[in-house]
C-alpha positions as a LaTeX table, in Angstrom:
\begin{tabular}{lrrr}
\hline
Residue & $x$ (\AA) & $y$ (\AA) & $z$ (\AA) \\
\hline
Met1 & 16.54 & $-3.08$ & $-4.91$ \\
Val2 & 15.34 & $-3.32$ & $-1.30$ \\
Lys3 & 16.44 & 0.22 & $-0.44$ \\
Leu4 & 14.76 & 1.59 & $-3.56$ \\
Ser5 & 11.45 & $-0.14$ & $-2.86$ \\
Ile6 & 11.48 & 1.05 & 0.77 \\
Ala7 & 12.24 & 4.59 & $-0.44$ \\
Ile8 & 9.30 & 4.37 & $-2.85$ \\
Leu9 & 7.05 & 3.24 & 0.02 \\
Gly10 & 8.24 & 6.17 & 2.11 \\
Val11 & 7.53 & 8.67 & $-0.67$ \\
Ile12 & 4.05 & 7.23 & $-1.21$ \\
Cys13 & 3.27 & 7.37 & 2.53 \\
Val14 & 4.46 & 10.98 & 2.83 \\
Ala15 & 2.46 & 11.90 & $-0.28$ \\
Thr16 & $-0.67$ & 10.22 & 1.10 \\
Ile17 & $-0.42$ & 12.10 & 4.39 \\
Ser18 & 0.35 & 15.39 & 2.63 \\
Val19 & $-2.59$ & 15.12 & 0.25 \\
Ala20 & $-4.95$ & 14.20 & 3.10 \\
Val21 & $-3.82$ & 17.19 & 5.15 \\
Leu22 & $-4.07$ & 19.52 & 2.14 \\
Ile23 & $-7.58$ & 18.36 & 1.26 \\
Phe24 & $-8.96$ & 18.45 & 4.83 \\
Pro25 & $-6.86$ & 20.91 & 6.88 \\
Glu26 & $-9.73$ & 21.62 & 9.26 \\
Lys27 & $-10.03$ & 17.94 & 10.27 \\
Val28 & $-6.36$ & 17.41 & 11.16 \\
Thr29 & $-7.11$ & 17.58 & 14.87 \\
Thr30 & $-9.83$ & 14.91 & 14.83 \\
Leu31 & $-9.26$ & 11.27 & 15.62 \\
Ser32 & $-11.49$ & 10.04 & 12.79 \\
Phe33 & $-9.32$ & 11.85 & 10.24 \\
Trp34 & $-6.17$ & 10.11 & 11.46 \\
Leu35 & $-7.93$ & 6.74 & 11.62 \\
Asn36 & $-8.93$ & 7.14 & 7.97 \\
Val37 & $-5.41$ & 8.21 & 7.00 \\
Ser38 & $-3.97$ & 5.29 & 8.97 \\
Trp39 & $-6.26$ & 2.86 & 7.17 \\
Leu40 & $-5.19$ & 4.30 & 3.81 \\
Leu41 & $-1.54$ & 3.87 & 4.82 \\
Ile42 & $-2.21$ & 0.24 & 5.76 \\
Leu43 & $-3.79$ & $-0.30$ & 2.34 \\
Val44 & $-0.78$ & 1.38 & 0.69 \\
Phe45 & 1.54 & $-0.91$ & 2.63 \\
Leu46 & $-0.43$ & $-4.03$ & 1.68 \\
Asn47 & $-0.33$ & $-3.10$ & $-2.00$ \\
Trp48 & 3.38 & $-2.30$ & $-1.78$ \\
Ala49 & 4.10 & $-5.60$ & $-0.03$ \\
Ala50 & 2.11 & $-7.62$ & $-2.55$ \\
Ser51 & 3.85 & $-5.88$ & $-5.44$ \\
Thr52 & 7.39 & $-6.10$ & $-4.10$ \\
Leu53 & 7.07 & $-9.76$ & $-3.11$ \\
Ile54 & 6.90 & $-10.58$ & $-6.81$ \\
Phe55 & 10.28 & $-8.96$ & $-7.37$ \\
Phe56 & 11.88 & $-10.54$ & $-4.32$ \\
Phe57 & 10.68 & $-14.03$ & $-5.20$ \\
Ala58 & 11.66 & $-13.53$ & $-8.85$ \\
Gln59 & 15.30 & $-13.21$ & $-7.78$ \\
Gly60 & 15.19 & $-16.54$ & $-5.94$ \\
Asp61 & 13.47 & $-19.77$ & $-6.85$ \\
Glu62 & 11.28 & $-19.26$ & $-9.92$ \\
Asn63 & 9.66 & $-22.67$ & $-9.49$ \\
Ser64 & 8.08 & $-21.81$ & $-6.16$ \\
Pro65 & 4.29 & $-22.35$ & $-6.04$ \\
Leu66 & 3.97 & $-19.00$ & $-4.26$ \\
Met67 & 5.44 & $-17.28$ & $-7.32$ \\
Gly68 & 2.45 & $-18.41$ & $-9.37$ \\
Ala69 & $-0.02$ & $-17.22$ & $-6.75$ \\
Leu70 & 1.46 & $-13.76$ & $-6.21$ \\
Pro71 & $-0.16$ & $-12.04$ & $-9.23$ \\
Ser72 & $-3.63$ & $-13.16$ & $-8.17$ \\
Ile73 & $-2.90$ & $-12.16$ & $-4.56$ \\
Asn74 & $-1.82$ & $-8.74$ & $-5.81$ \\
Ile75 & $-5.01$ & $-8.33$ & $-7.84$ \\
Ile76 & $-7.19$ & $-9.33$ & $-4.88$ \\
Val77 & $-5.38$ & $-6.91$ & $-2.55$ \\
Phe78 & $-5.71$ & $-4.11$ & $-5.10$ \\
Ile79 & $-9.45$ & $-4.67$ & $-5.63$ \\
Tyr80 & $-10.02$ & $-4.89$ & $-1.86$ \\
Ser81 & $-8.09$ & $-1.64$ & $-1.41$ \\
Leu82 & $-10.18$ & 0.15 & $-4.03$ \\
Ile83 & $-13.42$ & $-1.01$ & $-2.44$ \\
Ser84 & $-12.24$ & $-0.21$ & 1.08 \\
Ala85 & $-10.90$ & 3.23 & 0.19 \\
Ser86 & $-14.10$ & 4.12 & $-1.64$ \\
Leu87 & $-16.11$ & 3.37 & 1.51 \\
Leu88 & $-14.10$ & 5.83 & 3.63 \\
\hline
\end{tabular}
């Protein structure tokens, strides 16, 4: 399960970089372009981490108080990511 989720993260990161380069090929040499892409990759990682933590904690102790908080944390991270990405 861990290898699969890391592979999914890798595919999403490669796809994010590829789409950014395909959309703005003339800006590839600028620092601001790579800062924006880096911020998007950080947001992708945060969403991936929030989503996969649910699966990792589900295999262990189901009575953990963190297990109950993870869905709301995931929703907050997702909404923050949407707002932040729209401001780029």
